[in-house]
C-alpha positions as CSV (number, residue, x, y, z in Angstrom):
1,M,7.2,-1.9,-23.3
2,S,5.5,-5.1,-24.3
3,K,2.7,-6.9,-22.4
4,P,5.1,-9.7,-21.3
5,N,7.5,-7.0,-19.9
6,I,4.7,-5.3,-18.1
7,L,3.6,-8.6,-16.6
8,R,7.2,-9.5,-15.7
9,G,7.7,-6.1,-14.0
10,T,4.3,-6.4,-12.3
11,M,5.0,-9.9,-11.0
12,M,8.4,-8.8,-9.7
13,L,7.1,-5.8,-7.9
14,T,4.0,-7.5,-6.7
15,S,5.9,-10.5,-5.4
16,A,8.3,-8.2,-3.5
17,N,5.5,-6.0,-2.1
18,F,3.4,-9.1,-1.3
19,L,6.3,-10.7,0.6
20,S,6.9,-7.5,2.4
21,K,3.3,-7.2,3.5
22,I,3.2,-10.9,4.5
23,L,6.3,-10.3,6.7
24,G,4.6,-7.2,8.0
25,V,1.7,-9.3,9.1
26,I,3.8,-12.1,10.6
27,Y,6.0,-9.8,12.7
28,V,2.9,-8.3,14.2
29,I,2.2,-11.7,15.9
30,P,5.2,-11.6,18.3
31,F,4.9,-7.8,18.5
32,Y,1.3,-8.1,19.6
33,M,2.3,-10.6,22.2
34,L,4.9,-8.1,23.6
35,V,2.9,-4.9,23.6
36,G,-0.8,-5.8,23.2
37,D,-3.6,-3.6,22.0
38,A,-2.4,-0.5,23.8
39,G,1.1,-0.8,22.4
40,G,-0.3,-1.4,18.9
41,T,-2.4,1.7,19.1
42,L,0.5,3.7,20.4
43,F,2.7,2.4,17.5
44,N,0.1,3.6,15.0
45,Y,-0.3,7.0,16.7
46,G,3.2,7.6,15.6
47,Y,3.3,5.7,12.3
48,I,0.3,7.3,10.6
49,P,1.6,10.9,10.9
50,Y,5.0,9.5,9.7
51,M,3.4,8.1,6.6
52,I,1.9,11.5,5.9
53,F,5.3,13.2,6.4
54,I,6.9,10.8,4.0
55,S,4.5,11.9,1.3
56,I,5.2,15.6,2.2
57,S,8.9,15.1,2.1
58,T,9.0,13.1,-1.2
59,M,6.3,15.4,-2.8
60,G,5.5,12.6,-5.2
61,I,8.9,13.1,-6.9
62,P,10.0,9.4,-6.8
63,L,7.1,8.3,-9.0
64,A,7.4,11.4,-11.1
65,M,11.0,10.6,-11.6
66,S,9.9,7.3,-13.0
67,K,7.7,9.1,-15.6
68,F,10.4,11.6,-16.4
69,V,13.2,9.0,-16.9
70,S,10.8,6.9,-19.0
71,K,9.9,9.8,-21.2
72,Y,13.5,11.1,-21.9
73,H,14.9,7.6,-22.2
74,A,12.4,6.9,-24.9
75,L,13.4,10.1,-26.6
76,G,17.1,9.1,-26.4
77,D,17.9,12.2,-24.3
78,Y,20.1,10.4,-21.7
79,T,21.9,13.6,-20.5
80,T,18.7,15.2,-19.4
81,K,17.4,12.2,-17.5
82,E,20.8,11.8,-15.6
83,A,20.9,15.5,-14.8
84,M,17.4,15.3,-13.4
85,Y,18.3,12.4,-11.2
86,R,21.2,14.3,-9.7
87,T,19.1,17.4,-9.2
88,G,16.3,15.2,-7.7
89,L,18.7,13.7,-5.2
90,T,19.7,17.1,-3.9
91,I,16.0,18.1,-3.6
92,M,15.1,14.9,-1.7
93,I,18.0,15.2,0.7
94,G,16.8,18.8,1.5
95,T,13.2,17.9,1.9
96,G,14.0,14.9,4.0
97,F,15.9,17.0,6.5
98,F,13.1,19.6,6.6
99,A,10.4,17.0,7.1
100,F,12.5,15.4,9.9
101,A,12.9,18.7,11.7
102,L,9.3,19.6,11.3
103,M,7.9,16.3,12.6
104,F,10.4,16.0,15.5
105,L,9.7,19.6,16.7
106,S,5.9,19.4,16.3
107,A,5.6,16.0,18.1
108,D,4.0,17.5,21.2
109,W,1.5,19.5,19.2
110,L,0.6,16.5,17.1
111,A,0.2,14.3,20.2
112,G,-2.3,16.9,21.6
113,I,-4.3,16.7,18.5
114,I,-4.2,12.9,18.3
115,I,-5.3,12.0,21.8
116,P,-7.2,13.7,24.6
117,N,-5.2,14.3,27.8
118,E,-7.1,11.9,30.0
119,G,-9.2,8.8,29.9
120,F,-7.0,6.6,27.7
121,T,-4.3,4.1,28.2
122,N,-1.6,6.1,26.3
123,T,-0.7,9.6,27.3
124,Q,0.2,12.6,25.1
125,E,3.8,12.3,26.3
126,D,3.9,8.7,25.1
127,V,2.6,9.6,21.7
128,A,5.1,12.5,21.3
129,F,8.0,10.3,22.1
130,V,7.0,7.7,19.5
131,I,6.5,10.4,16.9
132,Q,10.0,11.8,17.5
133,M,11.6,8.3,17.3
134,V,10.0,7.5,13.9
135,S,10.8,10.9,12.5
136,F,14.5,10.0,12.0
137,A,13.7,7.8,9.0
138,L,12.7,10.9,7.1
139,L,16.4,11.7,6.7
140,V,16.9,8.7,4.4
141,I,13.5,7.8,2.9
142,P,13.1,10.5,0.3
143,A,16.5,10.0,-1.5
144,M,16.0,6.2,-1.3
145,S,12.6,6.5,-2.9
146,L,13.8,8.7,-5.7
147,T,16.4,6.1,-6.6
148,R,13.7,3.5,-6.8
149,G,11.8,5.7,-9.2
150,Y,14.9,6.2,-11.3
151,F,15.3,2.5,-11.8
152,Q,11.6,2.0,-12.5
153,G,11.8,4.7,-15.2
154,H,14.3,2.4,-17.0
155,N,11.7,-0.5,-16.8
156,S,14.1,-2.1,-14.3
157,M,12.0,-3.3,-11.4
158,G,14.6,-5.6,-9.8
159,P,16.4,-3.0,-7.7
160,T,13.1,-1.8,-6.2
161,A,11.9,-5.3,-5.6
162,V,15.1,-6.4,-3.8
163,S,15.3,-3.2,-1.8
164,V,11.7,-3.4,-0.6
165,V,12.3,-6.9,0.8
166,V,15.6,-6.1,2.3
167,E,14.2,-3.0,3.9
168,Q,11.3,-4.9,5.5
169,I,13.6,-7.7,6.8
170,A,16.1,-5.3,8.3
171,R,13.3,-3.3,9.9
172,I,11.5,-6.3,11.4
173,I,14.7,-7.8,12.8
174,F,15.6,-4.6,14.6
175,L,12.0,-4.0,15.7
176,L,11.5,-7.3,17.3
177,A,14.9,-7.5,18.8
178,A,14.7,-4.0,20.3
179,T,11.1,-4.5,21.6
180,Y,12.1,-7.8,23.2
181,I,15.3,-6.4,24.8
182,V,13.5,-3.4,26.2
183,I,10.6,-5.3,27.7
184,E,12.0,-8.7,28.6
185,V,15.7,-8.0,29.3
186,L,15.8,-4.5,30.5
187,N,12.3,-4.5,32.0
188,G,11.7,-1.2,30.4
189,S,8.4,0.6,29.7
190,M,6.0,-0.2,26.8
191,T,6.5,3.4,25.6
192,T,10.2,2.9,25.2
193,A,9.7,-0.4,23.4
194,V,7.2,1.0,21.0
195,G,9.5,4.0,20.4
196,M,12.4,1.7,19.5
197,A,10.0,-0.3,17.3
198,T,9.1,2.8,15.2
199,F,12.9,3.8,15.1
200,S,13.3,0.6,13.1
201,A,12.0,2.5,10.0
202,L,15.4,4.2,9.8
203,I,17.3,0.9,10.0
204,G,15.2,-0.5,7.2
205,A,15.7,2.6,5.1
206,I,19.5,2.5,5.5
207,A,19.5,-1.2,4.5
208,S,17.4,-0.5,1.4
209,S,19.7,2.4,0.4
210,I,22.8,0.2,0.6
211,V,21.1,-2.3,-1.8
212,L,20.2,0.5,-4.3
213,V,23.7,2.0,-4.2
214,W,25.0,-1.5,-5.1
215,F,22.7,-1.8,-8.0
216,Y,23.6,1.7,-9.3
217,R,27.3,1.0,-9.2
218,K,26.7,-2.3,-11.0
219,R,24.9,-0.5,-13.8
220,K,27.0,2.6,-13.9
221,P,29.1,1.3,-16.9
222,L,25.9,1.0,-19.0
223,I,24.9,4.5,-18.0
224,E,28.3,5.9,-19.0
225,R,28.1,4.1,-22.4
226,E,24.7,5.8,-23.0
227,L,26.2,9.2,-22.2
228,E,29.2,8.7,-24.6
229,N,27.2,9.7,-27.7
230,A,24.8,12.0,-25.9
231,P,25.1,15.8,-25.8
232,I,27.2,17.2,-23.0
233,E,24.5,19.6,-21.8
234,P,20.8,18.7,-21.0
235,S,18.2,19.6,-23.7
236,I,16.3,21.8,-21.2
237,S,17.4,24.1,-18.4
238,K,17.6,22.9,-14.8
239,K,14.7,25.2,-13.9
240,K,12.5,23.7,-16.7
241,M,13.5,20.2,-15.6
242,V,12.4,20.8,-12.0
243,L,9.2,22.5,-13.1
244,E,8.3,19.5,-15.4
245,L,9.1,17.1,-12.6
246,L,7.0,18.9,-10.1
247,S,4.1,19.1,-12.6
248,Y,4.2,15.3,-12.7
249,A,4.8,15.0,-8.9
250,G,1.9,16.9,-7.4
251,P,-0.8,14.2,-7.9
252,F,1.6,11.5,-6.7
253,V,1.8,13.2,-3.4
254,L,-1.9,12.6,-3.0
255,V,-1.8,9.0,-4.2
256,G,0.9,8.2,-1.6
257,V,-0.8,9.9,1.2
258,A,-4.4,8.7,0.5
259,I,-4.6,5.8,2.9
260,P,-2.6,7.5,5.7
261,L,-5.0,10.5,5.4
262,Y,-8.0,8.3,5.8
263,Q,-6.3,6.7,8.8
264,F,-5.3,10.0,10.2
265,I,-9.0,11.1,10.1
266,D,-9.8,8.0,12.2
267,T,-6.9,8.9,14.5
268,L,-8.3,12.4,15.1
269,T,-12.0,11.5,15.3
270,F,-12.4,7.9,16.4
271,N,-11.7,8.1,20.1
272,R,-13.8,11.2,20.6
273,A,-16.8,9.9,18.5
274,M,-16.6,6.6,20.4
275,A,-16.7,8.5,23.7
276,V,-19.8,10.3,22.5
277,A,-21.4,7.0,21.7
278,G,-20.6,5.7,25.2
279,L,-17.9,3.4,24.0
280,G,-14.9,5.3,25.2
281,E,-13.6,2.5,27.3
282,V,-13.1,0.1,24.4
283,S,-12.2,2.8,21.8
284,E,-8.4,2.2,21.6
285,Q,-9.0,-1.6,21.4
286,F,-11.2,-1.1,18.3
287,L,-8.9,1.5,16.8
288,S,-6.0,-0.9,17.0
289,I,-8.0,-3.3,14.8
290,I,-8.9,-0.7,12.3
291,S,-5.7,1.1,12.1
292,L,-3.1,-1.6,12.7
293,Y,-3.9,-5.2,13.2
294,G,-6.9,-5.6,10.8
295,H,-5.4,-3.0,8.4
296,K,-2.2,-5.2,8.1
297,I,-4.4,-8.0,6.6
298,V,-6.5,-5.7,4.4
299,V,-3.6,-4.1,2.7
300,I,-2.0,-7.4,1.6
301,P,-4.2,-7.5,-1.6
302,I,-3.4,-3.8,-2.3
303,T,0.3,-4.8,-2.9
304,I,-1.0,-6.3,-6.2
305,A,-2.3,-2.9,-7.2
306,T,0.9,-1.2,-6.2
307,G,2.9,-3.5,-8.4
308,L,0.5,-3.0,-11.3
309,A,0.7,0.8,-11.0
310,L,4.5,0.9,-10.8
311,A,5.0,-1.5,-13.7
312,S,2.4,0.0,-16.0
313,L,3.2,3.7,-15.6
314,P,6.3,3.7,-17.9
315,A,4.5,1.6,-20.5
316,V,1.4,3.8,-20.5
317,T,3.5,7.0,-20.6
318,Q,5.6,5.7,-23.6
319,A,2.5,4.7,-25.5
320,F,0.7,8.0,-24.8
321,T,3.9,10.0,-25.7
322,T,4.1,8.3,-29.1
323,N,0.3,8.5,-29.6
324,D,0.0,4.7,-29.8
325,A,-3.7,4.5,-28.9
326,N,-4.1,0.8,-29.3
327,S,-1.2,0.1,-26.9
328,Y,-2.3,2.4,-24.1
329,H,-5.9,1.2,-24.4
330,S,-4.6,-2.4,-24.1
331,Y,-2.3,-1.5,-21.1
332,L,-4.9,0.4,-19.1
333,Q,-7.6,-2.3,-19.6
334,Q,-5.2,-5.1,-18.7
335,T,-4.1,-3.2,-15.6
336,I,-7.6,-2.5,-14.4
337,L,-8.7,-6.1,-15.1
338,N,-5.7,-7.5,-13.2
339,V,-6.8,-5.5,-10.2
340,F,-10.1,-7.3,-10.2
341,L,-8.6,-10.6,-11.1
342,F,-6.5,-10.8,-8.0
343,I,-8.0,-8.3,-5.5
344,F,-11.7,-9.1,-5.8
345,P,-11.5,-12.8,-4.8
346,A,-9.0,-11.8,-2.1
347,V,-11.7,-9.4,-0.7
348,V,-14.3,-12.1,-0.8
349,G,-11.9,-14.5,1.0
350,I,-11.1,-12.0,3.7
351,M,-14.8,-11.3,4.4
352,I,-15.6,-15.0,4.7
353,L,-12.5,-16.0,6.6
354,A,-12.3,-12.9,8.9
355,E,-12.5,-14.9,12.1
356,P,-9.8,-17.5,11.3
357,L,-7.6,-14.8,9.8
358,Y,-7.6,-12.6,12.9
359,G,-7.5,-15.6,15.2
360,T,-4.5,-17.1,13.4
361,F,-2.4,-13.9,13.4
362,Y,-3.6,-12.4,16.6
363,S,-6.1,-13.5,19.3
364,P,-8.6,-16.3,18.7
365,E,-10.8,-15.0,21.6
366,A,-10.7,-11.4,20.2
367,A,-11.5,-12.7,16.7
368,Q,-14.6,-14.6,18.0
369,D,-15.8,-11.9,20.4
370,F,-15.5,-8.6,18.4
371,A,-12.7,-8.3,15.9
372,A,-13.9,-10.6,13.0
373,P,-16.9,-8.4,12.0
374,I,-14.7,-5.3,11.8
375,L,-12.2,-7.1,9.6
376,A,-15.0,-8.5,7.4
377,Y,-16.6,-5.1,6.9
378,Y,-13.2,-3.5,6.2
379,A,-12.1,-6.0,3.5
380,P,-13.9,-4.2,0.5
381,A,-11.7,-1.2,1.1
382,A,-8.8,-3.2,-0.4
383,L,-10.5,-3.2,-3.8
384,F,-11.3,0.5,-3.9
385,F,-7.9,1.5,-2.5
386,G,-6.3,-0.7,-5.1
387,L,-8.4,0.8,-7.9
388,F,-7.5,4.3,-6.7
389,T,-3.8,3.5,-6.8
390,V,-3.9,2.0,-10.3
391,T,-6.3,4.6,-11.9
392,A,-4.2,7.4,-10.4
393,S,-1.2,5.9,-12.1
394,I,-3.0,5.6,-15.4
395,L,-4.2,9.2,-15.2
396,Q,-0.5,10.2,-14.7
397,G,0.4,8.2,-17.8
398,I,-2.2,9.9,-20.0
399,N,-1.3,13.4,-18.6
400,R,-4.5,13.9,-16.6
401,Q,-2.7,13.7,-13.3
402,N,-4.3,16.9,-11.9
403,F,-7.7,15.2,-11.8
404,T,-6.4,13.0,-9.0
405,V,-6.5,16.0,-6.8
406,I,-10.2,16.3,-7.4
407,S,-11.0,12.6,-6.8
408,L,-8.9,12.4,-3.6
409,L,-10.3,15.6,-2.1
410,T,-13.8,14.3,-2.8
411,G,-12.9,11.1,-0.9
412,L,-11.4,13.0,2.0
413,V,-14.4,15.3,2.3
414,I,-16.7,12.3,2.4
415,K,-14.5,10.5,5.0
416,G,-14.0,13.6,7.1
417,S,-17.7,14.6,7.2
418,A,-19.2,11.1,7.5
419,N,-16.7,9.5,10.0
420,A,-17.8,10.8,13.3
421,P,-21.6,10.7,12.6
422,M,-21.3,7.1,11.3
423,I,-19.2,6.0,14.4
424,I,-21.8,7.6,16.7
425,W,-24.6,5.9,14.8
426,L,-23.1,2.5,14.0
427,G,-20.2,2.1,16.5
428,P,-16.7,1.2,15.4
429,E,-18.0,-0.2,12.1
430,G,-19.0,3.3,11.1
431,A,-15.4,4.3,10.6
432,V,-14.9,1.4,8.2
433,F,-18.1,2.2,6.2
434,A,-17.0,5.8,5.9
435,T,-13.6,4.7,4.5
436,I,-15.2,2.4,2.0
437,L,-17.7,5.1,0.8
438,A,-14.9,7.6,0.4
439,A,-12.5,5.2,-1.5
440,L,-15.4,4.1,-3.7
441,A,-16.1,7.7,-4.7
442,A,-12.5,8.5,-5.4
443,S,-11.7,5.5,-7.5
444,G,-15.1,5.8,-9.3
445,L,-14.2,9.4,-10.3
446,N,-10.8,8.3,-11.6
447,L,-12.4,5.5,-13.8
448,W,-14.9,8.0,-15.2
449,K,-12.2,10.4,-16.2
450,I,-10.0,7.7,-17.8
451,Q,-13.0,6.6,-19.9
452,R,-13.8,10.1,-21.0
453,V,-10.2,10.8,-22.1
454,T,-9.3,7.4,-23.7
455,Q,-12.8,6.2,-24.8
456,F,-11.8,2.6,-24.1
457,D,-14.2,-0.2,-24.7
458,Q,-16.4,-0.2,-21.6
459,K,-18.5,-3.2,-22.6
460,K,-15.4,-5.4,-23.1
461,L,-14.1,-4.4,-19.7
462,F,-17.3,-4.9,-17.8
463,K,-18.0,-8.3,-19.4
464,K,-14.7,-9.6,-18.0
465,I,-15.2,-7.9,-14.6
466,L,-18.6,-9.6,-14.4
467,L,-17.0,-13.0,-15.1
468,I,-14.5,-12.3,-12.3
469,V,-17.3,-11.4,-9.9
470,I,-19.2,-14.7,-10.8
471,L,-16.1,-16.8,-10.3
472,S,-15.3,-15.1,-7.0
473,A,-18.9,-15.7,-5.8
474,I,-18.6,-19.4,-6.6
475,M,-15.2,-19.5,-4.9
476,G,-16.8,-17.7,-1.9
477,L,-19.5,-20.3,-1.6
478,I,-16.9,-23.1,-1.7
479,V,-14.8,-21.4,1.0
480,L,-17.8,-20.7,3.2
481,L,-18.7,-24.4,3.1
482,V,-15.1,-25.6,3.7
483,N,-14.6,-23.2,6.5
484,Y,-17.9,-24.3,8.2
485,A,-17.1,-28.0,7.8
486,T,-13.6,-27.6,9.2
487,G,-14.9,-25.6,12.1
488,L,-17.3,-28.5,13.0
489,V,-14.4,-30.8,13.6
490,F,-13.1,-28.5,16.4
491,G,-16.4,-27.4,18.0
492,P,-17.5,-23.9,19.0
493,E,-14.5,-23.0,21.1
494,A,-12.1,-20.4,19.6
495,T,-8.5,-21.8,19.6
496,K,-5.4,-21.1,17.6
497,L,-5.3,-24.6,16.2
498,K,-8.9,-24.4,15.0
499,H,-8.3,-21.0,13.2
500,V,-5.0,-22.0,11.7
501,T,-6.6,-25.2,10.3
502,Q,-9.7,-23.5,9.0
503,L,-7.5,-20.8,7.3
504,L,-5.0,-23.2,5.6
505,V,-7.6,-25.6,4.3
506,S,-10.0,-22.9,3.1
507,V,-7.4,-20.8,1.5
508,V,-5.7,-23.7,-0.4
509,I,-9.1,-25.0,-1.7
510,G,-10.4,-21.5,-2.4
511,I,-7.3,-20.4,-4.4
512,Y,-7.2,-23.6,-6.4
513,A,-11.0,-23.5,-7.2
514,Y,-10.8,-19.9,-8.3
515,F,-7.8,-20.2,-10.6
516,W,-9.1,-23.6,-11.9
517,M,-12.3,-21.8,-13.0
518,A,-10.3,-18.8,-14.3
519,Y,-8.1,-21.1,-16.4
520,K,-11.0,-23.2,-17.8
521,T,-12.9,-20.1,-18.8
522,T,-9.7,-18.9,-20.6
523,L,-9.9,-15.8,-18.4
524,L,-6.3,-16.3,-17.2
525,E,-5.0,-16.7,-20.8
526,R,-6.8,-13.5,-22.0
527,L,-5.4,-11.4,-19.2
528,L,-2.0,-12.9,-18.5
529,G,-1.0,-14.2,-21.9
530,A,-0.4,-17.6,-23.5
531,K,2.3,-18.4,-21.0
532,V,-0.3,-19.5,-18.5
533,K,-0.7,-22.7,-20.6
534,R,2.4,-24.1,-19.0
535,F,0.4,-24.5,-15.8
536,S,-2.2,-26.7,-17.6
537,K,-1.0,-29.8,-15.7
538,F,-2.2,-28.2,-12.4
539,F,-5.7,-27.6,-13.8
540,I,-6.9,-31.1,-14.7
């Protein structure tokens, strides 16, 4: 797979994931107006366990399928890859049903762990209901995700990109419509409304599955032509196929569940630690910022890393399988540098524009009073989560996937042991700092392992990273001045108009300044290829 193909696949998946995340932030605005902080917290009480159950039900197999298909397609063994896809579908349907039953039946027990019985706006019964409603999506998600991995293994990113966007649109339409009808038309309870909101995950999954089935049927003639000259029987037994797939899959479980596990630790410890610190009355308010509203903003840059990881895995796998060291050195350095190229300046921007960001999407008053510092402190987590995602994918491509277990467990131990003490010591910010420390350790370990195995040129990598840091710092200074000057026009009062104006003006100027500098220093051309020259007219 050539560099242009990786970039094309990266841009396709990144654009789809980015659009999905933007829609995910936008829908929260009317959702927040309907259910408020308490409803947002309740939504997350159900959604975070659901994300963990998704990882359990899929077992990392969808991404492992991508690697499996890529490997056997490169070897010309089409019968084996198709047989594995059919076997994988059977496994995913079974694990999906098992995960649904387990989550649905354990809802009361999970609710008791998540929230104490008294002293909070939401009750254990509320949490249990929401967990049960979201669990239905597990019946569809695993098989749908496997099919995405199948297409990605063929270096075909279009089906995944389209299905991601369709899934989000269908989910949001149902979520907002159901929430509005329950609260405004039927005058129902907030718990019922939030339960229906989480049920939207099933609607989105069904819509995505329909798209993927359409793509599969469209490409079936090509698949049949491949099989015409292929052996009738797979080259390896079904047992060996499954064992090989599972050997790839294990670490992917951990990659997929990393962020939800960090959030779940917050869910289990945050309220209790805040109560010990004497801040129990505002605990759920701050938790809604960390786990839902602020988190929605922070994860937007991570979509870039997700696109890079999904697009680069087949290429790194093929290069490593054929022992093409120059190619996989190039691919892994390009992937890591692109994480910094896009995510690092985004982190700087979020830190500086935390108040107008939160005020634009949610509440200007909350942004000014208490939410902005939390969001600003949380922003660096995007870089380390992004690095962890990409480096875990690279480790998979170079057959060192088991090391991901060590790095993630290290991060979880740090998060689990530091979270409550840091919250008691520093307040709600302590949870954010514990997350950053844990993600930094996990991603740092992955980078160390990659360097040891591949012996890539560290100096060349760090020189370019240093340039990105310098350009981001200059951009940050420009954004800081623009944001301050724009704020002076409106005065000290926090209003929606003020924050929207500050955000739009600062973001436009900041993005242009950063990419102008990146273009003039030839950084863009070195990382993205000569095609960036077609944009020369925009960088006078």
